[in-house]
C-alpha positions in Angstrom: -8.7 142.0 -219.3 -12.2 140.8 -217.7 -11.4 136.9 -218.9 -9.1 134.8 -217.7 -6.6 133.6 -220.4 -8.0 130.2 -221.1 -11.1 131.6 -222.1 -9.0 134.3 -224.7 -7.4 131.0 -225.9 -10.7 129.5 -226.9 -11.9 132.6 -228.4 -9.0 133.2 -230.5 -8.0 129.6 -231.4 -9.5 129.9 -235.1 -7.4 132.3 -236.0 -3.9 130.8 -234.6 -0.7 129.1 -236.6 0.1 125.5 -236.7 2.6 126.7 -233.8 0.5 128.7 -232.0 -2.3 126.2 -231.6 0.7 123.8 -230.6 1.4 126.7 -227.7 -2.2 126.6 -227.0 -3.1 122.9 -226.7 0.0 122.8 -224.1 -1.0 125.8 -222.1 -4.5 125.0 -221.9 -3.3 121.1 -220.6 -0.3 122.3 -218.6 -1.4 125.4 -217.4 0.3 125.1 -213.7 3.7 124.4 -215.5 2.9 127.1 -218.4 2.6 129.6 -215.9 6.4 129.7 -214.7 8.0 128.8 -217.7 10.1 131.7 -219.5 9.6 131.9 -223.4 12.2 130.0 -224.2 11.8 127.1 -222.0 7.9 126.8 -223.4 8.9 127.1 -226.7 11.5 124.1 -225.8 8.6 121.7 -224.4 6.3 122.7 -227.2 8.5 122.4 -230.1 8.6 125.9 -231.5 10.6 129.0 -231.6 11.0 131.9 -228.5 9.9 134.5 -231.1 6.8 132.1 -231.9 5.8 132.2 -228.1 6.0 135.9 -227.9 4.0 136.5 -230.8 1.2 134.3 -229.4 1.2 136.2 -226.2 0.8 139.6 -228.5 -1.8 137.5 -230.5 -3.6 137.3 -227.5 -3.5 140.9 -226.8 -0.9 140.9 -224.0 1.7 143.4 -223.9 4.8 140.9 -224.4 5.2 137.5 -222.8 5.7 138.9 -219.5 1.9 140.1 -219.0 0.5 136.5 -220.7 2.8 134.7 -218.0 1.4 137.2 -215.3 -2.3 136.5 -216.6 -1.3 132.6 -216.2 0.0 133.0 -212.5 -3.1 135.1 -211.5 -5.6 132.8 -212.5 -3.8 129.8 -211.0 -2.8 131.3 -207.6 -6.2 130.3 -205.9 -6.5 126.9 -207.7 -3.4 124.8 -207.0 -3.1 122.7 -204.6 -0.1 122.2 -202.0 1.1 119.3 -204.4 1.0 121.3 -207.4 2.9 124.0 -205.8 5.6 121.5 -205.2 6.2 120.6 -208.5 6.2 124.1 -209.8 8.9 125.0 -207.5 10.8 122.1 -208.5 10.6 123.4 -212.2 11.1 126.9 -211.3 14.3 126.6 -209.4 15.4 123.6 -211.3 19.4 124.3 -211.6 19.2 127.4 -209.5 20.7 128.3 -206.2 17.2 128.3 -203.6 18.8 130.5 -201.0 19.3 133.4 -204.2 16.2 132.7 -205.8 13.9 133.2 -202.9 15.3 136.0 -201.4 15.3 137.8 -204.8 11.6 136.9 -205.2 11.2 138.2 -202.1 12.8 141.6 -203.1 11.0 142.0 -205.8 7.4 141.2 -204.1 8.4 144.3 -201.8 9.5 146.2 -204.7 6.2 145.5 -206.5 4.2 146.2 -203.2 5.8 150.0 -203.1 4.6 150.5 -206.8 1.3 149.3 -206.1 0.0 150.0 -202.6 -2.1 152.8 -202.4 -0.7 155.6 -200.4 -4.4 156.9 -199.8 -5.6 153.9 -198.5 -2.9 153.3 -196.1 -3.4 156.9 -194.4 -6.8 155.8 -194.6 -6.2 152.8 -192.5 -4.1 154.4 -190.2 -6.8 157.2 -189.1 -9.7 154.2 -188.8 -7.1 152.3 -186.4 -6.6 155.8 -184.4 -10.3 156.3 -184.2 -11.4 152.9 -183.3 -12.8 151.8 -180.2 -11.8 148.4 -180.2 -9.2 146.8 -182.9 -10.3 143.2 -184.2 -7.5 141.2 -186.0 -8.4 138.0 -187.7 -5.8 135.8 -189.7 -5.8 131.8 -190.2 -3.4 129.4 -191.4 -0.3 131.1 -192.7 -2.0 134.6 -192.0 -2.1 133.5 -188.3 1.4 134.6 -187.7 0.7 138.1 -189.4 -2.3 138.7 -187.5 -0.2 137.6 -183.9 2.5 139.9 -185.0 0.2 143.1 -185.8 -1.7 142.6 -182.3 1.5 142.1 -180.7 2.6 145.7 -181.6 -0.8 147.0 -181.7 -1.3 146.1 -177.8 1.5 148.2 -177.2 -0.1 151.4 -178.7 -3.9 150.7 -178.2 -5.7 149.3 -175.1 -8.2 147.0 -176.7 -6.8 144.8 -179.2 -8.1 141.3 -179.9 -6.7 138.8 -181.9 -9.5 136.4 -183.1 -8.4 132.9 -183.0 -10.8 130.4 -184.9 -9.9 126.8 -183.9 -13.5 125.8 -184.2 -15.9 127.1 -187.1 -18.2 128.9 -184.9 -15.7 130.3 -182.4 -14.7 133.3 -184.5 -18.1 134.8 -184.6 -18.3 134.2 -181.2 -15.4 136.3 -180.1 -16.6 139.3 -182.7 -20.3 139.0 -181.3 -20.1 142.3 -180.2 -18.6 144.4 -182.7 -20.2 147.5 -183.5 -19.8 150.5 -186.0 -17.4 152.0 -183.3 -15.0 149.1 -183.9 -12.4 148.5 -186.8 -11.9 144.5 -188.1 -8.5 143.8 -189.7 -8.5 140.8 -191.8 -5.4 139.1 -193.4 -5.7 136.5 -196.2 -3.7 135.5 -199.2 -4.1 132.7 -201.8 -5.6 130.4 -201.6 -7.8 132.3 -199.3 -9.5 131.3 -196.1 -13.3 130.9 -196.4 -13.8 131.5 -192.8 -11.9 134.8 -192.4 -14.2 136.2 -195.5 -17.2 135.0 -193.8 -16.0 136.7 -190.9 -15.4 140.1 -192.7 -18.7 139.8 -194.1 -20.0 139.6 -190.5 -18.3 142.4 -189.0 -19.1 144.8 -192.2 -22.7 143.7 -191.5 -22.5 144.9 -188.0 -21.4 148.2 -189.3 -17.7 148.1 -188.1 -14.9 149.7 -190.3 -13.3 146.7 -192.7 -9.8 146.5 -193.5 -8.3 144.1 -195.6 -4.8 143.4 -195.8 -4.6 141.1 -199.1 -2.8 140.6 -202.3 -5.3 142.2 -205.2 -8.4 144.5 -205.5 -9.6 141.0 -206.8 -9.2 139.3 -203.6 -13.0 138.3 -202.0 -11.8 140.2 -199.1 -11.5 143.3 -201.1 -15.3 143.1 -201.9 -16.5 143.6 -198.6 -13.7 146.0 -197.1 -14.1 149.8 -196.6 -10.2 149.8 -197.4 -8.0 147.5 -198.8 -4.5 147.3 -198.6 -2.5 145.2 -201.1 0.5 143.2 -200.9 2.2 141.0 -203.4 2.4 137.5 -202.0 3.4 134.6 -204.2 3.7 130.6 -203.7 6.9 129.0 -202.9 6.6 125.9 -203.1 4.3 124.9 -200.4 4.3 128.1 -198.6 3.2 131.3 -199.3 5.8 134.5 -199.2 4.6 137.0 -196.5 7.5 139.2 -196.8 5.8 141.8 -198.4 2.7 141.9 -196.4 4.6 141.8 -193.5 6.5 144.7 -194.0 3.6 146.7 -194.7 2.4 145.8 -191.7 5.4 146.9 -190.2 4.9 150.1 -191.9 1.1 150.7 -190.3 2.9 149.5 -187.0 5.6 152.3 -187.3 3.0 154.9 -188.6 0.6 154.1 -185.8 3.6 154.4 -183.1 4.7 157.7 -184.8 0.8 159.6 -183.9 0.9 158.1 -180.8 4.3 158.7 -179.9 3.6 160.5 -176.5 1.9 157.7 -175.2 4.0 155.1 -176.5 6.7 156.3 -174.7 5.3 156.6 -171.6 4.4 152.9 -172.2 8.0 151.6 -173.0 9.0 153.5 -169.9 7.1 151.6 -167.9 8.0 148.5 -169.7 11.6 149.0 -169.7 11.3 149.4 -165.6 9.4 146.4 -165.7 11.4 144.2 -167.8 14.5 145.4 -165.5 12.8 144.6 -162.0 11.9 141.0 -163.3 15.1 140.3 -165.4 12.9 139.9 -168.7 16.3 140.0 -170.5 19.6 138.4 -170.0 22.2 141.1 -169.8 25.8 140.2 -170.9 28.5 142.8 -170.0 31.8 142.0 -172.1 34.3 141.3 -169.5 37.3 143.3 -169.8 40.8 142.5 -168.8 42.0 145.2 -166.3 45.6 145.1 -165.8 47.3 146.7 -162.9 50.5 148.5 -162.4 52.6 146.8 -159.8 
């Protein structure tokens, strides 16, 4: 559906029954809460039956209540403030085991990513990175951890990998001023999307660089200007964003690139092992063994 759910509710409101009108009014006024309720809880809060809630979702044109709930969440994801996220998490995880709830949700995001990520786009990204002269990586705020992780491992495979930092508004542009069509620019951002990341991506594209977006959906502002888009599911968990699925996708990219550069990577690690050993980079613990001697 092209329209957001609130527009659909407004357009269909004349045909609603009394119970459906109650649901509609609650959703319009409390969409940030309704988006994370199951059908039973929404019905209880509004004062209607679960079946009325399910019929309401069908009346809007969704394939059951889960479809309507997803539409609400998609609409909200880039709108909620951190304070609203905390309130949502409180309602969502009320009386639940937080550890189990969060880990289960993360596993579901990885499963959803497997079902939705494009294998063709993944292979195109691998080929673009392999053929690049320089690789630029930009991820800000929470996504900075992803760009740093990815940059660390790509630097073991490629000679010119640049992690773009952005402490000041103009700094990102200064670091990518010489980007060209021979380079790849990888931008990472999830709701709430970083405006600076989007602007830097636009600059890289204008300079002719191959642009790769790692984001949550084709509706992301990064996807609009990316030559290649890799989608990984990322949902809000209280005041933070779950980056488990994006990290797993990045792991897959690194492994694929390493496999395609196996000979060079093996030589690099052989040198590193010698350096690590010579300069005592890692602690080596040898298990003490009791040696008994016959007397």
